[in-house]
N, C-alpha and C positions, 0 to 999 in steps of 0.2 A: 835675345829675342824672339818675338813669339808670330808665329802667322797662323793664322785662320781662314781656310778656303771653302768655299760652298755656295750654296743660293739663297737669295731670300724673293720668293714668289720666280719671277722669270730674270731676273736681275742675278749677275755670277758678283760672287765677293771674293775678294783676296785681299785681307787687310792684313799690313804687319807693325808688330806694336814691339814699339824697343822699350828696354827696359834695362836701368841700371843694377848696379848691385843691390842699390839699398833699396828699389823697387823690388828686385826679389825677393830680400829680407822683408819687406813688408808684406810680400805676398807668404811664404813659409810661415810668417808667424801667426798668420791668420788660419792655417791649415790644421785641422786635430791632430793630438799628439801621437795617437798611433804610430806604432812604426812601420806598419805595412798594414794593406787592407786585409780585416780579416775572410776567412776562408766560404765562400758560399755555397752553403748545401743547400743541396738538389731538394726544392720544396715539392712537397707535396699536393696535388690538386686541389685547389679549393672546391669546397661542395657547392656548388650554388645553381640556380635555373639554368645557366649554359650547359654546368655538366650534366644535371641531368636529363638535358634533351638530346645529348651528344649521339647515343645511339640511335631516337628516332632521326636526326639529320642526315647520318650515314646512311639508313635507311630509306631514306627521302630520294638521295640520289642515286642509290644503287637501285633504286627499283624502278625509276625514272631512266636510266641508266644514261642519260645525259640532258644537259639543262642550261637553255643561256642564263648568265647572269644574273640580270634583273628577275626574272621570272623566279630563278631560286631563291633570291633575297626575298622575293616577297611570301613563297612558302616558308620560309625560315622566318621570317617575322609573324605570319601567322601562327605557327605553331610555338613560337617563344612569347607570343603575347606584345611586341612590340616592334618598330625599327631597329633599335639600338642591342637589345639582345639577338637579333637575326642577322645585323653586321657581324655581331661577336661568331656569332657560329660560320656563318660567309667565312669570315677570315681563319679559323681555324679549319674548313675544310679547304680553305685555297693552300693550308700547308699539311694537311695528309697526304700521306704515300699511296691510298689507293685510288686519290684524285690527280686527273690529269687538266690542266687548264690551258685551252688552245683560244687562239686568236679568232674570232668570228666576224661575222662582215658589220655587223652591229652592236655585239657587244661577247666580251668573254664566253666560252662554251664550257662547262664545267660536265667532266666526262668519268665515269666512274669506271675503274680502270682495272681492281682484282676481284 
């Protein structure tokens, strides 16, 4: 038996799939022949526009001290030359140890803490 739980949009999903020995054998037959998954080496950061602009994105928030999410996204998009690249920088800031995110009345507030 295989159980799948999660959400599809707003709808909760709880699905149980019953599989007999023959079903499992067919599934196993389609898997790669490797005995164990290969060890994942820590990848070096890929050079690219996002990485080239990272120090400037940090400096932007550090200089401001704090900034609401939409304003910060606008600044990052202008810095990176597009909204998609600006969003990538914003996601990196979310996970940066020097950045604290607080719930604001209208939008999240990004604050430089280090």
